[in-house]
A tleap script that builds the chain and sets N, CA, C and O, in Angstrom:
source leaprc.protein.ff14SB
mol = sequence {
  NMET THR TRP SER PHE THR ALA PRO ALA ASP
  GLY ASP TYR ARG PHE ASP THR THR GLY SER
  SER PHE ASP PRO VAL LEU LEU VAL LEU ASP
  GLY CYS ASP GLY ARG GLU LEU GLY CYS ASN
  ASP ASP ALA ASP PRO ASP LEU HIE SER VAL
  VAL ASP VAL ALA LEU ALA ALA GLY GLN THR
  VAL VAL VAL VAL VAL ASP GLY TYR GLU TRP
  TYR ASP HIE GLY ASP TYR ALA LEU GLN VAL
  CTYR
}
set mol.1.N position { 90.232 122.353 102.799 }
set mol.1.CA position { 89.593 121.686 101.888 }
set mol.1.C position { 88.858 120.592 102.004 }
set mol.1.O position { 89.430 119.675 102.594 }
set mol.2.N position { 87.256 120.278 101.460 }
set mol.2.CA position { 86.816 119.279 101.588 }
set mol.2.C position { 86.249 118.687 100.252 }
set mol.2.O position { 85.985 119.421 99.300 }
set mol.3.N position { 86.072 117.315 100.223 }
set mol.3.CA position { 86.042 116.313 98.941 }
set mol.3.C position { 84.736 115.581 99.312 }
set mol.3.O position { 84.365 115.778 100.469 }
set mol.4.N position { 84.207 115.024 98.787 }
set mol.4.CA position { 83.120 114.349 98.958 }
set mol.4.C position { 83.447 112.679 97.967 }
set mol.4.O position { 84.076 112.529 96.920 }
set mol.5.N position { 82.927 111.937 98.591 }
set mol.5.CA position { 83.585 110.592 97.924 }
set mol.5.C position { 82.488 109.400 98.245 }
set mol.5.O position { 82.349 109.032 99.411 }
set mol.6.N position { 81.550 108.681 96.958 }
set mol.6.CA position { 81.250 107.595 97.314 }
set mol.6.C position { 81.760 106.541 96.949 }
set mol.6.O position { 82.378 106.320 95.908 }
set mol.7.N position { 81.512 105.831 97.823 }
set mol.7.CA position { 81.985 104.211 97.563 }
set mol.7.C position { 81.354 103.617 96.881 }
set mol.7.O position { 80.124 103.667 96.917 }
set mol.8.N position { 82.085 102.820 95.995 }
set mol.8.CA position { 81.331 102.494 94.613 }
set mol.8.C position { 80.617 100.643 95.155 }
set mol.8.O position { 79.579 100.147 94.717 }
set mol.9.N position { 81.432 100.094 96.023 }
set mol.9.CA position { 81.005 99.108 96.767 }
set mol.9.C position { 81.363 98.668 98.379 }
set mol.9.O position { 82.308 99.164 98.993 }
set mol.10.N position { 80.509 97.728 98.908 }
set mol.10.CA position { 80.750 97.492 100.474 }
set mol.10.C position { 82.051 97.268 100.210 }
set mol.10.O position { 82.506 96.832 99.153 }
set mol.11.N position { 82.780 97.639 101.396 }
set mol.11.CA position { 84.172 97.683 101.675 }
set mol.11.C position { 85.072 98.358 102.572 }
set mol.11.O position { 84.521 99.279 103.175 }
set mol.12.N position { 86.246 98.189 102.837 }
set mol.12.CA position { 87.081 98.839 103.549 }
set mol.12.C position { 87.790 100.031 102.814 }
set mol.12.O position { 88.314 99.749 101.736 }
set mol.13.N position { 87.856 101.058 103.166 }
set mol.13.CA position { 88.326 102.290 102.432 }
set mol.13.C position { 89.611 102.954 103.128 }
set mol.13.O position { 89.626 103.194 104.335 }
set mol.14.N position { 90.745 103.247 102.225 }
set mol.14.CA position { 91.796 103.869 103.054 }
set mol.14.C position { 91.749 105.395 102.740 }
set mol.14.O position { 91.694 105.555 101.521 }
set mol.15.N position { 91.753 106.402 103.332 }
set mol.15.CA position { 92.058 107.676 102.821 }
set mol.15.C position { 93.293 108.382 103.538 }
set mol.15.O position { 93.361 108.680 104.730 }
set mol.16.N position { 94.334 108.601 102.471 }
set mol.16.CA position { 96.087 108.961 102.660 }
set mol.16.C position { 96.324 110.297 102.328 }
set mol.16.O position { 95.850 110.877 101.351 }
set mol.17.N position { 97.054 110.756 103.152 }
set mol.17.CA position { 97.811 112.060 102.633 }
set mol.17.C position { 99.176 112.123 102.329 }
set mol.17.O position { 99.919 113.104 102.331 }
set mol.18.N position { 99.389 111.057 102.092 }
set mol.18.CA position { 101.052 110.671 101.828 }
set mol.18.C position { 101.394 111.569 100.542 }
set mol.18.O position { 100.637 111.580 99.571 }
set mol.19.N position { 102.555 112.305 100.589 }
set mol.19.CA position { 103.221 113.143 99.467 }
set mol.19.C position { 102.587 114.567 99.623 }
set mol.19.O position { 102.771 115.354 98.695 }
set mol.20.N position { 101.840 114.983 100.737 }
set mol.20.CA position { 101.499 116.422 101.078 }
set mol.20.C position { 103.071 117.412 101.327 }
set mol.20.O position { 104.153 116.915 101.641 }
set mol.21.N position { 102.839 118.698 101.116 }
set mol.21.CA position { 103.875 119.467 101.340 }
set mol.21.C position { 104.092 120.035 102.871 }
set mol.21.O position { 104.978 120.749 103.340 }
set mol.22.N position { 102.974 119.455 103.435 }
set mol.22.CA position { 102.809 120.169 104.894 }
set mol.22.C position { 102.198 119.264 105.840 }
set mol.22.O position { 101.825 118.254 105.242 }
set mol.23.N position { 101.893 119.211 107.338 }
set mol.23.CA position { 101.498 118.505 108.020 }
set mol.23.C position { 99.844 118.498 108.241 }
set mol.23.O position { 99.150 119.279 108.891 }
set mol.24.N position { 99.486 117.379 107.494 }
set mol.24.CA position { 97.819 117.629 107.351 }
set mol.24.C position { 97.315 116.918 108.251 }
set mol.24.O position { 97.849 115.912 108.718 }
set mol.25.N position { 96.095 117.440 108.620 }
set mol.25.CA position { 94.791 116.133 109.454 }
set mol.25.C position { 93.842 116.111 108.553 }
set mol.25.O position { 93.515 116.994 107.761 }
set mol.26.N position { 93.314 114.811 108.746 }
set mol.26.CA position { 92.485 114.286 107.779 }
set mol.26.C position { 91.290 113.969 108.933 }
set mol.26.O position { 91.481 113.545 110.073 }
set mol.27.N position { 89.793 114.358 108.192 }
set mol.27.CA position { 88.667 113.870 108.950 }
set mol.27.C position { 87.718 113.253 107.983 }
set mol.27.O position { 87.781 113.576 106.797 }
set mol.28.N position { 86.928 112.473 108.365 }
set mol.28.CA position { 86.087 111.618 107.131 }
set mol.28.C position { 84.424 111.613 108.334 }
set mol.28.O position { 84.227 111.232 109.488 }
set mol.29.N position { 83.677 112.159 107.415 }
set mol.29.CA position { 82.739 112.633 108.168 }
set mol.29.C position { 81.634 111.616 107.463 }
set mol.29.O position { 81.814 111.264 106.297 }
set mol.30.N position { 80.444 111.142 108.242 }
set mol.30.CA position { 79.181 110.458 107.146 }
set mol.30.C position { 78.775 111.489 106.856 }
set mol.30.O position { 78.553 112.261 107.789 }
set mol.31.N position { 78.534 111.897 105.625 }
set mol.31.CA position { 77.781 112.890 105.051 }
set mol.31.C position { 78.139 114.651 105.390 }
set mol.31.O position { 79.112 115.204 105.902 }
set mol.32.N position { 77.037 115.084 104.911 }
set mol.32.CA position { 77.690 116.717 105.280 }
set mol.32.C position { 77.423 117.123 106.846 }
set mol.32.O position { 78.090 118.018 107.363 }
set mol.33.N position { 76.340 116.366 107.623 }
set mol.33.CA position { 76.047 116.745 108.879 }
set mol.33.C position { 76.224 115.665 109.743 }
set mol.33.O position { 75.646 115.639 110.830 }
set mol.34.N position { 77.060 114.656 109.325 }
set mol.34.CA position { 77.139 113.434 109.608 }
set mol.34.C position { 78.106 113.255 110.837 }
set mol.34.O position { 78.817 114.229 111.085 }
set mol.35.N position { 78.229 112.165 111.627 }
set mol.35.CA position { 79.037 112.069 112.734 }
set mol.35.C position { 80.572 111.582 112.172 }
set mol.35.O position { 80.644 111.127 111.030 }
set mol.36.N position { 81.571 111.672 112.859 }
set mol.36.CA position { 82.956 111.626 112.201 }
set mol.36.C position { 82.973 110.286 112.545 }
set mol.36.O position { 82.638 109.788 113.619 }
set mol.37.N position { 83.497 109.601 111.289 }
set mol.37.CA position { 83.840 108.179 110.792 }
set mol.37.C position { 85.229 107.797 111.295 }
set mol.37.O position { 85.608 106.660 111.575 }
set mol.38.N position { 86.016 109.078 111.373 }
set mol.38.CA position { 87.737 108.992 111.451 }
set mol.38.C position { 88.452 110.177 111.449 }
set mol.38.O position { 88.139 111.174 110.799 }
set mol.39.N position { 89.424 110.066 112.185 }
set mol.39.CA position { 90.211 111.436 112.273 }
set mol.39.C position { 91.546 111.282 112.866 }
set mol.39.O position { 91.758 110.889 114.013 }
set mol.40.N position { 92.729 111.736 111.705 }
set mol.40.CA position { 93.915 111.347 112.297 }
set mol.40.C position { 94.993 112.566 111.641 }
set mol.40.O position { 94.921 113.134 110.551 }
set mol.41.N position { 96.061 112.731 112.806 }
set mol.41.CA position { 96.929 113.417 112.416 }
set mol.41.C position { 98.284 112.523 112.864 }
set mol.41.O position { 98.490 111.867 113.886 }
set mol.42.N position { 99.058 112.748 111.770 }
set mol.42.CA position { 100.391 112.192 112.052 }
set mol.42.C position { 99.988 110.194 112.156 }
set mol.42.O position { 99.761 109.489 113.140 }
set mol.43.N position { 100.042 109.919 110.946 }
set mol.43.CA position { 99.950 108.461 111.007 }
set mol.43.C position { 101.312 107.812 111.489 }
set mol.43.O position { 101.218 106.852 112.254 }
set mol.44.N position { 102.447 108.207 111.147 }
set mol.44.CA position { 103.812 107.758 111.005 }
set mol.44.C position { 104.740 109.091 111.388 }
set mol.44.O position { 104.112 110.099 111.711 }
set mol.45.N position { 106.085 109.153 111.374 }
set mol.45.CA position { 107.108 109.840 111.528 }
set mol.45.C position { 107.223 110.981 110.497 }
set mol.45.O position { 107.749 112.054 110.793 }
set mol.46.N position { 106.650 110.684 109.124 }
set mol.46.CA position { 106.727 111.394 108.068 }
set mol.46.C position { 105.750 112.415 107.979 }
set mol.46.O position { 105.968 113.246 107.097 }
set mol.47.N position { 104.500 112.603 108.818 }
set mol.47.CA position { 103.795 113.640 109.108 }
set mol.47.C position { 102.534 113.711 107.665 }
set mol.47.O position { 102.053 114.686 107.087 }
set mol.48.N position { 102.340 112.348 107.483 }
set mol.48.CA position { 101.017 112.183 106.587 }
set mol.48.C position { 99.760 111.716 107.681 }
set mol.48.O position { 99.964 111.407 108.854 }
set mol.49.N position { 98.524 111.741 107.061 }
set mol.49.CA position { 97.370 111.180 107.854 }
set mol.49.C position { 97.018 110.174 107.230 }
set mol.49.O position { 97.253 110.097 106.024 }
set mol.50.N position { 96.258 108.990 108.031 }
set mol.50.CA position { 95.688 108.118 106.837 }
set mol.50.C position { 94.096 107.806 108.069 }
set mol.50.O position { 94.127 107.834 109.299 }
set mol.51.N position { 93.188 107.603 107.398 }
set mol.51.CA position { 91.887 106.954 107.917 }
set mol.51.C position { 91.535 105.893 107.371 }
set mol.51.O position { 91.602 105.828 106.144 }
set mol.52.N position { 91.043 104.721 108.169 }
set mol.52.CA position { 90.512 103.846 107.088 }
set mol.52.C position { 88.921 103.919 108.193 }
set mol.52.O position { 88.718 104.168 109.381 }
set mol.53.N position { 88.005 103.528 106.939 }
set mol.53.CA position { 86.904 103.532 107.123 }
set mol.53.C position { 86.100 102.134 106.431 }
set mol.53.O position { 86.646 101.709 105.413 }
set mol.54.N position { 84.837 101.378 106.906 }
set mol.54.CA position { 84.073 100.358 106.541 }
set mol.54.C position { 82.695 101.310 105.866 }
set mol.54.O position { 81.776 101.897 106.436 }
set mol.55.N position { 83.067 101.134 104.287 }
set mol.55.CA position { 81.559 102.217 103.944 }
set mol.55.C position { 80.867 100.775 103.078 }
set mol.55.O position { 81.440 99.750 102.711 }
set mol.56.N position { 79.546 101.155 102.954 }
set mol.56.CA position { 78.676 100.719 102.321 }
set mol.56.C position { 78.340 100.996 100.405 }
set mol.56.O position { 78.743 102.031 99.873 }
set mol.57.N position { 77.872 100.331 99.908 }
set mol.57.CA position { 77.904 100.494 98.276 }
set mol.57.C position { 76.766 101.900 98.367 }
set mol.57.O position { 75.611 101.756 98.768 }
set mol.58.N position { 77.362 103.304 97.899 }
set mol.58.CA position { 76.432 104.134 97.355 }
set mol.58.C position { 76.622 105.121 98.680 }
set mol.58.O position { 76.249 106.294 98.654 }
set mol.59.N position { 77.260 104.496 99.866 }
set mol.59.CA position { 77.525 105.598 100.958 }
set mol.59.C position { 78.289 106.711 100.482 }
set mol.59.O position { 79.131 106.552 99.598 }
set mol.60.N position { 78.007 108.072 101.116 }
set mol.60.CA position { 78.659 109.217 100.645 }
set mol.60.C position { 79.503 110.104 101.835 }
set mol.60.O position { 78.918 110.819 102.649 }
set mol.61.N position { 80.667 109.968 101.799 }
set mol.61.CA position { 81.339 110.710 102.967 }
set mol.61.C position { 82.053 111.862 102.583 }
set mol.61.O position { 82.599 111.757 101.484 }
set mol.62.N position { 82.223 113.054 103.241 }
set mol.62.CA position { 82.831 114.296 103.350 }
set mol.62.C position { 84.127 114.123 104.074 }
set mol.62.O position { 84.289 113.944 105.281 }
set mol.63.N position { 85.147 114.218 102.996 }
set mol.63.CA position { 86.794 114.165 103.493 }
set mol.63.C position { 87.278 115.232 103.508 }
set mol.63.O position { 87.383 115.878 102.465 }
set mol.64.N position { 87.794 115.804 104.960 }
set mol.64.CA position { 88.299 117.256 105.171 }
set mol.64.C position { 90.060 116.820 105.434 }
set mol.64.O position { 90.609 115.923 106.074 }
set mol.65.N position { 90.598 118.041 104.521 }
set mol.65.CA position { 92.189 117.884 104.591 }
set mol.65.C position { 92.185 119.324 105.053 }
set mol.65.O position { 91.736 120.272 104.410 }
set mol.66.N position { 92.863 119.376 106.508 }
set mol.66.CA position { 93.082 120.892 106.901 }
set mol.66.C position { 94.989 120.290 107.672 }
set mol.66.O position { 95.588 119.215 107.640 }
set mol.67.N position { 95.279 121.494 108.189 }
set mol.67.CA position { 96.411 121.859 108.631 }
set mol.67.C position { 96.798 121.609 109.960 }
set mol.67.O position { 96.026 122.152 110.750 }
set mol.68.N position { 97.693 120.999 110.482 }
set mol.68.CA position { 97.678 121.011 111.783 }
set mol.68.C position { 97.823 122.099 112.642 }
set mol.68.O position { 97.312 122.103 113.762 }
set mol.69.N position { 98.552 123.117 112.155 }
set mol.69.CA position { 98.624 124.376 112.675 }
set mol.69.C position { 98.243 125.466 111.664 }
set mol.69.O position { 98.450 125.349 110.456 }
set mol.70.N position { 97.670 126.539 112.244 }
set mol.70.CA position { 97.175 127.642 111.291 }
set mol.70.C position { 97.914 128.028 109.996 }
set mol.70.O position { 97.442 128.456 108.942 }
set mol.71.N position { 99.360 127.738 110.381 }
set mol.71.CA position { 100.283 128.537 109.238 }
set mol.71.C position { 100.480 127.009 108.336 }
set mol.71.O position { 101.056 127.197 107.264 }
set mol.72.N position { 100.085 125.521 108.610 }
set mol.72.CA position { 100.176 124.804 107.905 }
set mol.72.C position { 98.978 124.486 106.698 }
set mol.72.O position { 97.875 123.953 106.811 }
set mol.73.N position { 99.875 125.199 105.179 }
set mol.73.CA position { 99.021 124.978 104.375 }
set mol.73.C position { 100.069 124.460 103.045 }
set mol.73.O position { 101.298 124.402 103.081 }
set mol.74.N position { 99.228 124.139 101.970 }
set mol.74.CA position { 100.237 124.102 100.675 }
set mol.74.C position { 99.691 122.933 99.857 }
set mol.74.O position { 98.504 122.639 99.996 }
set mol.75.N position { 100.410 122.290 99.075 }
set mol.75.CA position { 100.426 121.553 98.184 }
set mol.75.C position { 99.928 119.788 98.956 }
set mol.75.O position { 100.696 119.132 99.661 }
set mol.76.N position { 98.859 119.462 98.669 }
set mol.76.CA position { 98.596 118.156 99.638 }
set mol.76.C position { 98.050 116.993 98.432 }
set mol.76.O position { 97.445 117.241 97.389 }
set mol.77.N position { 98.446 115.790 98.916 }
set mol.77.CA position { 98.089 114.460 98.093 }
set mol.77.C position { 96.749 114.168 98.913 }
set mol.77.O position { 96.555 114.529 100.074 }
set mol.78.N position { 95.687 113.315 97.956 }
set mol.78.CA position { 94.795 112.645 98.633 }
set mol.78.C position { 94.306 111.619 98.081 }
set mol.78.O position { 93.391 111.697 97.261 }
set mol.79.N position { 94.899 110.405 98.489 }
set mol.79.CA position { 94.513 108.972 97.678 }
set mol.79.C position { 93.354 108.203 98.844 }
set mol.79.O position { 93.113 108.397 100.036 }
set mol.80.N position { 92.932 107.461 98.024 }
set mol.80.CA position { 91.586 106.513 98.364 }
set mol.80.C position { 91.918 105.315 97.823 }
set mol.80.O position { 92.207 105.277 96.627 }
set mol.81.N position { 91.931 104.233 98.543 }
set mol.81.CA position { 92.000 102.799 98.054 }
set mol.81.C position { 91.483 102.202 98.679 }
set mol.81.O position { 91.413 100.993 98.462 }
savepdb mol mol.pdb
quit
C-alpha cells in the first residue's frame, strides 16, 4: 500500500507500523519519484517498522507499507507523529 503525507509544519516526523498483523517493511520517499528518505524492517523484536524523517512545511512524501516476505500481508496500522 502507498500513502501520501504532507507535513503541516517543519519538524521531525515518525512513521510507525506498531499494531500490524504481519511483518511489515516501511519505506518513505520524497514525492512520487523522489529519493529514499528512510527504510526500516524490524525496529524491535515485535517486528514493527519505524522511520524517522525531518520534513519541511508543505513537503509531501510517499509512504510505502509492504511485507518482508511475499506471504506477509494482512491488516496493518500506520501512525504518523
